C-alpha positions, 0 to 999 in steps of 0.5 A, spaced: 268 770 250 264 766 245 268 760 242 268 757 235 271 750 234 275 750 228 270 745 224 265 750 225 269 756 223 271 752 217 263 750 215 262 758 216 267 760 211 264 755 206 257 757 207 260 765 206 264 763 200 257 759 197 254 766 197 259 772 196 266 773 194 266 780 198 271 779 203 267 784 208 261 780 208 261 774 214 255 771 218 252 775 224 249 772 229 242 775 231 237 774 236 231 770 232 225 775 232 220 769 231 223 764 236 225 767 243 231 765 246 234 762 239 239 765 235 239 766 227 245 767 222 245 773 217 250 776 212 253 782 214 259 787 215 263 788 221 260 793 226 264 797 231 265 793 237 264 786 234 267 780 236 270 777 230 272 770 228 276 768 223 278 762 219 284 761 214 285 769 215 278 770 212 272 773 217 267 768 218 263 770 224 261 777 227 258 778 234 255 784 237 258 786 244 252 785 247 250 778 244 258 776 245 257 778 253 251 774 253 254 768 250 260 768 254 263 761 256 259 758 250 261 754 244 259 754 237 260 747 234 257 743 228 256 736 225 254 733 219 247 731 218 243 728 213 239 735 212 246 738 212 250 742 217 247 743 223 250 748 228 250 748 236 251 752 241 253 749 248 256 751 255 263 750 255 265 745 260 268 748 267 275 744 266 276 747 259 277 754 261 
């Protein structure tokens, strides 16, 4: 299962609230069409089989079951940079499981 840190979930929630007030909309991880082996983010509604990540009771991230399997053991985190919030995807440390 993909893990999302509390800080990353909060930043995702803030980004969604800046775009829409629709509680059915969240960010979906999608494979990048222009950059192989990279992911993008898009606003979308939940689909059957999605892994759903919540923050403060709000759905913030949808991941398709296929992508969720490919990202098993990975962690999404974020950090503030001069350019804004940057999200990262890293492998979960073996001793953290």
